[in-house]
C-alpha positions in Angstrom: -0.3 -0.1 0.4 0.9 3.6 0.1 3.7 4.8 2.5 3.3 7.6 5.0 5.3 10.5 5.6 3.9 12.6 8.9 1.0 11.0 7.9 -0.4 13.6 5.3 1.8 12.6 2.2 1.1 8.8 0.3 3.9 8.3 -2.0 2.9 5.6 -5.1 4.4 3.8 -8.4 2.7 5.5 -11.2 1.8 1.6 -12.8 0.0 0.5 -9.8 -1.7 4.0 -8.5 -5.4 3.4 -7.3 -7.6 6.5 -7.7 -9.8 5.1 -5.7 -7.2 4.5 -3.3 -5.7 7.8 -3.5 -9.5 9.4 -2.9 -9.2 7.4 0.3 -6.0 9.0 1.7 -7.5 12.3 0.9 -11.1 11.9 2.3 -9.4 10.7 5.3 -7.2 13.5 5.9 -9.8 16.1 4.8 -11.9 14.4 7.4 -9.0 14.8 10.1 -8.8 18.2 9.3 -12.3 18.8 10.1 -13.6 19.9 6.7 -17.1 20.3 6.2 -18.8 18.0 4.0 -19.9 20.3 1.2 -16.1 21.3 0.6 -14.8 17.7 1.0 -17.5 16.4 -1.6 -16.4 19.4 -4.0 -12.6 18.9 -3.4 -13.1 15.1 -4.1 -14.8 15.6 -7.3 -12.0 18.0 -8.3 -9.5 15.8 -7.0 -10.5 12.4 -8.4 -10.8 14.1 -11.9 -7.5 15.8 -12.0 -5.7 12.3 -10.8 -7.4 10.3 -13.2 -5.8 13.1 -15.9 -2.8 12.7 -14.2 -2.2 9.6 -14.6 -3.5 9.6 -18.2 -1.1 11.9 -19.4 1.9 10.3 -17.0 5.0 9.0 -18.7 4.3 5.6 -16.6 8.2 6.1 -14.7 8.3 7.4 -11.1 5.5 7.9 -8.3 2.7 10.0 -7.7 2.9 12.0 -4.9 0.0 13.4 -2.5 0.4 15.8 -0.1 -2.0 17.4 2.2 -0.8 20.4 3.8 -2.5 23.3 6.1 -1.7 26.6 6.5 -2.9 29.9 8.1 -6.5 27.9 8.3 -6.2 26.6 4.4 -6.1 23.4 3.5 -4.5 22.4 0.0 -4.3 19.2 -2.0 -1.0 18.7 -3.3 -0.6 16.2 -6.3 2.7 15.7 -8.4 3.8 13.3 -11.4 6.2 12.9 -14.3 4.3 13.5 -17.1 3.4 15.3 -20.7 2.0 18.7 -20.2 -2.1 18.8 -20.8 -4.6 21.3 -21.6 -6.9 21.1 -18.3 -9.9 22.3 -19.3 -9.6 20.1 -22.8 -13.2 19.8 -22.8 -14.1 23.4 -22.7 -13.5 23.1 -27.0 -16.6 20.9 -27.1 -19.2 23.9 -26.5 -16.5 26.6 -27.9 -16.0 24.9 -31.3 -19.8 24.9 -31.9 -22.2 24.5 -29.6 -25.2 23.9 -31.7 -24.3 20.6 -32.4 -23.1 19.3 -29.0 -23.6 15.5 -28.3 -26.0 14.1 -25.5 -23.3 11.6 -24.7 -20.8 14.5 -24.2 -22.6 15.9 -21.7 -20.2 14.2 -18.8 -17.1 15.6 -19.6 -18.5 19.2 -20.7 -20.1 19.4 -16.7 -16.6 18.0 -15.5 -14.6 20.2 -17.2 -17.3 23.7 -16.6 -16.8 21.9 -12.9 -13.2 22.7 -12.7 -13.0 26.2 -14.8 -15.8 27.0 -11.8 -13.3 25.9 -9.2 -10.2 28.0 -11.0 -9.6 30.1 -8.3 -9.2 27.2 -6.0 -7.4 24.9 -8.6 -3.8 25.5 -9.7 -1.9 23.4 -12.8 1.9 23.7 -13.6 4.3 21.4 -15.9 8.1 22.2 -15.0 11.0 19.9 -15.7 8.5 16.9 -17.0 6.2 17.2 -13.9 2.7 18.1 -13.8 2.1 19.5 -10.7 -1.9 20.3 -9.4 -3.0 22.3 -6.3 -6.5 22.1 -4.8 -7.3 24.5 -2.9 -10.5 23.1 -0.3 -11.4 26.4 1.3 -13.4 27.1 4.2 -17.0 26.6 5.3 -19.3 29.3 4.9 -21.4 28.0 7.5 -18.3 28.0 10.3 -17.7 31.8 9.0 -21.1 32.8 8.9 -21.1 31.4 12.5 -18.1 33.0 13.3 -19.4 36.2 12.5 -23.0 35.7 14.0 -21.2 35.0 17.5 -18.9 38.1 16.3 -22.3 40.4 16.5 -24.3 38.8 19.4 -20.4 39.6 21.4 -20.0 43.1 19.4 -23.9 44.4 21.0 -22.8 42.9 24.3 -19.4 44.8 24.4 -21.4 47.5 22.9 -24.3 47.8 25.7 -21.8 47.6 28.5 -19.3 50.6 27.5 -22.3 52.5 26.9 -24.0 51.7 30.2 -21.8 50.0 32.8 -18.3 51.7 32.0 -17.7 55.3 33.0 -17.0 57.6 30.0 -13.7 58.1 30.3 -13.1 54.2 30.5 -15.7 53.9 27.6 -13.4 56.4 25.7 -10.0 54.8 26.0 -11.6 51.3 24.8 -13.1 52.7 21.8 -10.1 55.3 20.8 -7.5 52.7 21.8 -8.5 49.1 21.1 -11.8 49.1 18.7 -11.4 52.0 16.5 -7.7 51.2 15.6 -8.7 47.6 15.0 -11.5 48.9 12.7 -9.1 51.4 10.8 -6.3 48.8 10.0 -9.2 46.2 8.6 -10.5 48.9 6.3 -6.7 50.2 5.7 -6.2 46.3 4.8 -9.2 46.2 2.8 -8.3 49.6 0.5 -4.8 47.6 -0.2 -6.4 44.9 -2.7 -9.5 47.3 -3.8 -7.6 48.0 -7.2 -5.5 44.9 -7.6 -8.6 42.8 -7.3 -11.0 44.7 -9.2 -8.4 46.0 -12.5 -7.0 41.6 -12.1 -10.2 39.8 -11.8 -11.4 41.7 -14.9 -8.8 41.2 -16.9 -8.7 37.4 -16.5 -12.6 37.1 -17.1 -12.3 39.1 -20.6 -9.3 36.9 -21.9 -10.8 34.5 -21.1 -13.4 34.5 -23.5 -11.4 35.4 -26.6 -13.6 35.7 -29.5 -17.5 35.7 -28.5 -18.3 34.8 -31.6 -17.1 31.5 -31.2 -19.8 31.0 -28.5 -22.3 29.9 -31.3 -25.9 30.9 -31.4 -26.9 29.8 -28.1 -23.8 31.2 -26.4 -24.4 34.4 -27.4 -28.4 34.5 -26.2 -27.2 33.0 -23.1 -25.1 35.9 -22.5 -27.3 38.3 -23.7 -29.7 37.2 -21.4 -27.8 37.6 -18.8 -26.7 41.2 -19.6 -30.6 41.6 -19.9 -31.1 40.7 -16.6 -28.3 42.6 -14.5 -29.6 45.8 -16.1 -33.2 45.2 -14.8 -32.1 44.5 -11.3 -29.1 47.6 -11.5 -32.2 49.7 -12.3 -35.1 48.0 -10.2 -32.8 48.5 -7.4 -32.1 52.3 -7.9 -35.7 53.0 -8.1 -37.0 50.7 -5.2 -33.8 52.2 -2.8 -35.2 56.3 -3.8 -38.4 55.0 -3.6 -38.3 53.4 0.4 -34.9 55.4 1.1 -33.9 53.8 4.2 -31.5 55.4 6.7 -31.4 58.9 8.0 -29.3 61.7 6.3 -25.5 62.6 8.0 -26.6 59.8 10.8 -23.5 58.2 10.8 -21.8 61.7 11.2 -21.5 60.5 14.7 -19.2 58.6 14.2 -16.3 60.9 13.3 -17.5 63.8 16.1 -18.8 67.3 13.9 -16.6 66.4 10.9 -18.5 66.2 7.5 -18.0 64.7 5.4 -16.4 66.3 2.2 -18.1 66.7 -0.7 -17.1 68.5 -3.8 -20.1 69.7 -5.3 -18.5 71.6 -8.2 -17.4 68.6 -9.8 -19.0 68.0 -13.6 -20.6 65.4 -13.3 -22.8 65.3 -16.6 -23.0 62.2 -18.7 -20.5 63.3 -21.6 -17.9 64.6 -18.8 -18.2 61.1 -17.4 -18.3 59.0 -20.7 -14.8 61.5 -21.4 -13.5 60.8 -18.5 -13.7 57.1 -18.8 -10.4 56.9 -20.6 -6.7 58.0 -18.4 -4.3 59.8 -19.4 -1.9 57.8 -18.1 -1.7 53.8 -17.2 -1.2 54.5 -13.3 -3.5 57.5 -13.2 -6.9 55.0 -12.3 -4.7 53.1 -9.4 -3.6 56.2 -7.6 -7.0 58.0 -7.5 -8.9 54.8 -7.6 -10.4 56.0 -10.5 -13.3 53.3 -10.1 -14.5 53.9 -14.5 -11.2 54.3 -15.7 -10.0 50.9 -13.9 -12.7 49.0 -15.2 -11.9 50.6 -18.7 -8.3 49.8 -19.0 -9.0 46.1 -17.1 -11.6 45.5 -20.2 -8.9 46.9 -22.6 -6.1 45.0 -21.7 -8.3 41.9 -21.4 -9.2 42.3 -24.9 -5.8 43.2 -26.1 -4.3 39.8 -24.9 -6.5 37.5 -26.8 -5.2 39.4 -29.9 -1.0 39.0 -29.4 -0.6 35.9 -31.2 2.5 33.9 -29.2 2.8 36.0 -26.2 -1.2 35.9 -25.1 -0.2 32.2 -23.1 2.3 34.2 -21.5 0.5 37.3 -20.6 -2.5 35.0 -19.5 -0.3 33.3 -17.2 0.8 35.9 -15.2 -2.1 37.9 -15.3 -4.1 34.6 -13.9 -0.9 34.2 -11.3 -1.6 38.1 -10.0 -5.4 37.7 -10.2 -4.8 34.6 -7.6 -2.1 36.5 -5.5 -4.6 39.0 -4.8 -7.9 37.0 -4.5 -5.3 35.0 -1.5 -4.7 38.1 0.1 -8.2 39.0 -0.1 -9.0 36.0 1.7 -6.4 36.0 3.9 -8.4 39.4 5.1 -11.2 38.2 5.4 -10.2 35.5 8.1 -10.4 39.1 10.2 -14.1 39.9 8.9 -15.2 38.7 12.4 -12.8 40.8 14.5 -13.8 43.9 12.1 -17.7 42.9 13.2 -17.2 43.1 16.6 -15.1 46.4 16.8 -17.4 48.1 14.1 -20.9 46.7 15.9 -19.7 48.1 19.3 -18.3 51.4 18.3 -21.9 51.6 16.5 -23.4 51.2 20.0 -21.7 53.6 21.3 -21.4 56.3 19.0 -25.0 55.8 17.1 -27.0 54.3 19.8 -30.4 52.1 18.8 -30.9 54.3 16.4 -28.8 52.8 14.5 -30.0 49.9 14.4 -33.7 51.0 13.1 -32.0 52.4 9.9 -29.9 49.1 9.2 -33.3 47.0 10.0 -34.6 49.4 6.8 -31.7 48.4 5.0 -31.7 45.1 5.6 -35.4 44.7 4.8 -34.9 46.6 1.7 -32.6 44.7 0.3 -35.2 41.5 0.8 -37.7 43.0 -0.5 -35.6 44.4 -3.7 -35.0 40.3 -3.8 -37.9 39.1 -3.9 -39.2 41.7 -6.6 -36.5 40.2 -8.4 -37.7 36.7 -8.5 -40.9 38.0 -9.5 -39.5 39.4 -12.1 -37.7 36.4 -13.3 -41.1 34.5 -13.1 -42.5 37.3 -15.7 -39.6 36.7 -18.0 -40.2 33.1 -17.8 -43.8 33.1 -18.5 -43.0 36.3 -21.5 -39.7 34.9 -22.6 -40.0 31.1 -22.1 -43.5 30.6 -22.6 -43.2 28.6 -18.9 -45.5 28.5 -16.4 -43.7 30.6 -13.2 -45.5 28.9 -10.7 -44.1 25.1 -12.1 -40.9 26.9 -12.6 -40.6 28.0 -8.8 -41.8 24.8 -7.7 -39.2 22.9 -9.3 -36.6 25.7 -8.1 -37.1 24.6 -4.6 -34.0 22.7 -3.7 -32.0 25.3 -6.3 -32.8 28.0 -4.4 -32.8 26.7 -0.6 -29.1 25.0 -1.8 -28.2 28.7 -2.9 -29.4 30.2 0.2 -28.1 27.5 2.9 -24.6 27.0 0.8 -24.3 31.0 -0.3 -22.2 30.4 -2.6 -23.2 30.0 -6.7 -20.3 27.4 -7.4 -21.2 25.2 -4.5 -24.6 25.6 -5.9 -23.6 24.5 -9.3 -24.1 20.8 -9.4 -27.5 21.2 -7.9 -28.3 23.7 -10.1 -27.6 21.6 -13.3 -29.6 18.5 -12.0 -32.5 20.9 -11.6 -32.5 21.9 -15.3 -31.9 18.4 -17.0 -34.1 16.3 -14.6 -37.0 19.0 -13.3 -37.2 21.8 -15.8 -36.5 19.4 -19.0 -33.0 21.3 -20.4 -30.8 20.5 -22.6 -27.5 19.6 -21.2 -26.5 21.8 -24.5 -27.9 24.6 -23.0 -27.4 24.1 -19.0 -23.8 22.6 -19.2 -22.9 26.1 -20.6 -24.9 28.7 -19.3 -24.8 27.5 -15.4 -21.2 27.5 -14.7 -21.0 30.5 -17.0 -23.6 32.0 -14.8 -22.2 31.3 -11.8 -18.8 33.1 -13.2 -20.2 36.3 -14.9 -24.4 36.5 -13.8 -24.6 38.3 -10.3 -27.9 40.1 -10.7 -28.6 39.8 -6.3 -24.7 41.3 -6.2 -25.7 44.0 -8.2 -29.1 45.1 -6.0 -26.7 44.9 -3.1 -24.0 46.9 -4.2 -26.5 49.8 -5.5 -28.5 49.8 -2.3 -25.5 49.5 0.3 -23.8 52.7 -1.9 -27.0 54.4 -1.4 -27.6 53.7 2.0 -24.1 54.6 3.6 -24.0 58.0 1.4 -27.3 59.0 2.7 -25.9 57.7 6.3 -22.8 60.0 5.7 -24.7 63.2 4.9 -23.5 62.4 0.8 -25.8 64.0 -1.7 -26.0 61.7 -5.2 -26.7 63.4 -7.7 -29.2 62.2 -10.7 -26.2 62.7 -13.6 -23.7 60.6 -11.2 -26.2 57.8 -11.4 -25.9 56.8 -15.0 -22.3 55.8 -14.1 -22.8 54.4 -11.0 -25.0 51.7 -12.2 -22.3 50.9 -15.4 -19.6 50.7 -13.0 -21.9 48.1 -11.0 -22.9 46.2 -14.0 -19.0 45.8 -15.4 -18.2 45.3 -11.5 -20.6 42.1 -11.3 -18.7 40.5 -14.5 -15.4 40.3 -13.2 -16.9 40.0 -9.5 -14.3 37.4 -8.0 -15.9 34.4 -6.2 -14.1 34.7 -3.0 -15.1 35.5 0.9 -14.8 39.1 0.9 -15.1 40.1 -2.9 -18.4 41.9 -2.0 -16.6 44.2 0.2 -13.8 45.0 -2.2 -16.7 45.5 -4.7 -18.1 47.9 -1.9 -15.3 49.6 -1.5 -15.1 50.4 -5.1 -18.9 52.1 -5.2 -18.2 53.9 -2.2 -14.8 55.5 -3.8 -16.8 56.4 -6.7 -19.5 57.9 -4.7 -17.4 59.9 -2.2 -18.3 57.8 0.8 -15.2 57.4 3.2 -14.3 53.5 2.7 -14.8 53.1 6.5 -18.5 53.3 6.2 -18.5 49.3 5.5 -18.4 48.9 9.0 -21.9 49.4 9.2 -23.5 46.5 6.8 -19.9 44.9 7.7 -22.3 42.2 10.4 -25.5 41.6 8.4 -23.9 41.0 5.2 -23.1 37.6 5.3 -26.8 37.2 6.0 -28.1 39.2 2.6 -25.3 37.1 0.5 -27.8 34.3 1.4 -30.4 36.4 -0.6 -28.2 37.5 -3.2 -27.0 34.2 -3.6 -30.0 32.7 -3.9 -31.3 35.6 -6.4 -27.6 35.1 -8.5 -28.8 31.3 -8.9 -32.6 31.5 -9.7 -31.4 34.1 -12.7 -29.0 31.8 -14.1 -31.9 28.9 -14.3 -34.5 31.4 -15.2 -31.8 32.8 -18.2 -31.6 28.6 -19.1 -34.8 28.4 -19.4 -35.7 31.1 -21.6 -32.7 29.8 -23.6 -33.9 26.3 -24.1 -37.3 27.3 -24.9 -36.2 29.2 -27.8 -33.7 27.4 -28.6 -36.4 24.5 -28.9 -34.5 22.6 -27.0 -36.8 22.6 -23.8 -38.8 19.4 -22.9 -42.5 20.5 -21.8 -42.8 16.9 -21.3 -40.3 16.9 -18.1 -41.2 20.3 -17.2 -45.1 19.4 -16.9 -44.2 16.2 -15.3 -45.6 16.5 -11.8 -43.5 14.1 -10.3 -40.2 15.2 -11.7 -40.2 17.7 -8.2 
C-alpha cells in the first residue's frame, strides 16, 4: 500500500496507482482536518478528475505524490507526477467550437470540465521540468464563517452595551480610541490595499478568458445577452426601489466622526458627457493612484481584450495575469479571515456612538434588500412566462431545491451541481444549454450582488450625508454592471466591490463597518437571486432554441 510521511503524504508508483486508494487517503485526511462535508465533496470531485488526467498523461515512470497541507487555516491538496503537459480545460472546446452540435453523450465530459472551470480560483496546474503538478484549495466552510460572524455580532452588541451603560465615560472612550477604533481602521486600510488590484486583475482575467465571443455560437450569445439583460433590470430596479423607500437617516453616521462632515465637492462636473470623456485615463497609473473606478475598469477591459489578440505572447501574458489575480484573491481571502473581528469592533463602536437609532436604520436597510430580492424573483417569473412561455408557478415549484441549496451554501459555484441537475431532471433543459449557461452564470451573472451594491452604496451615502446627484447615477450603474462581470468568487469580494462603489460616491470606506455585520445574511439572499437568474436565463434560452423538454417540465413527479 501507500507509504506515509508525517501522515500527510502518500507516494505510490504510477503503474500500480489506484484512484480509489488516492481518494480514500484524501477523504480521511480532510475528515481529520475537520473540513465540512460540502467542501470535502467538492474537493474530492475535483481531485478525482485531476487524478484521472495526471495518470492518463504520465510517462509511467516514478511515483505519484499526494500531500495534504494546512497553512493559515487553509487546506490544500497537492498532487504531482512525471508526465506530458496537457490542457486543463480540453473538453471546453466541445462547446466553444460549435455549441449547437454538442451531443448529449458528451454532457458528462463537458460538465466535469466546467466544474473545474468554476473552481478555477481554487485549482492551480503547472508543468515544469517534465512534472505535472496540481494544487486544489478546499476552501473554508461558509457556515463556519457565518457562525463566527454571528457570534462576533452578538458579542459586539454585548460589548457595546457594556461600554455605553456600565463603564465610566473615560474608560469607554479609552477602549474605543485605543482598541476598537484602531482595529476597525486597520481592517479598512487592509481592504483598501486590495481593492484596485483585485478588480483590475479579476476583470482582465475574465475578459481575456472569453477570447472571440463569436466562437460561443448562437446559444452562447443568447445566454450572454440574457445575463446582461437581467443584470441591467436588476440595477435599475434597485435604483428605483431604493430611491422610493430611502432607508436610513441623512447624515446619521457622522456622529462616528465627531462633528466633522464628509467633504463632497459639488462643483465637479458629473454630466453624462463628462463621465464618458473621463472614462479614458491620461496615463496607465492614474486609475490606480486616484482609485478612479470607471478608468480602472476601462483599462482592465481594454487589456483583457488585447491579451487575446497578440499571438504567441497571449499564453504568457494570460498566465501572468492569472497569477496576479490568484495572488490578490489570496490576499483578499487572508484579510477576510478577520471579518468577525471587524464586525465585533464595528458593532461595538456603532452602539457607543450612534445608539439604538442606528439599528432601526440597519433594519430598514436589511428589509429593503430582502424586498428588492423578492421583486427580482417576481421579475424572473415574469420573464420566464413572457419570453420562455413557461408557467412561473411550475418554474418556482421545481426550483425549490436549487433555491434552498443556494441560500444555505451562499455560493453560486458550490450550488452549481444542484442547479445543473434541476435544469436537466426537473425543468427539462437540454445539457447543450445548461452545461454552458449554469457554470458561466456562476461566474458572471450576479443580479443579487448588483442589487446589494446599489442599495448599500445609496444607503451609506445617505447615512454619511453625501448627496448623490441624478447625473452621477448612470456612471454608478455602469460601474456596478461591470463589477458584477468581474466580481471574484472569494470571501470578502463583495466588500471589495462595495469599496469601489463607495470610492466613486465619495463616501469614506469606513462606512462598510455599518453593514459588515449583516452582510453574510444578505449574501445568502443575493446568492439565491443569482442562481435563480442563472436557471431562468437557461430556461428562456432553451425554450427559444427548441431545447426545452416540456414533458419533463410539466411532469408533476419531476420535483
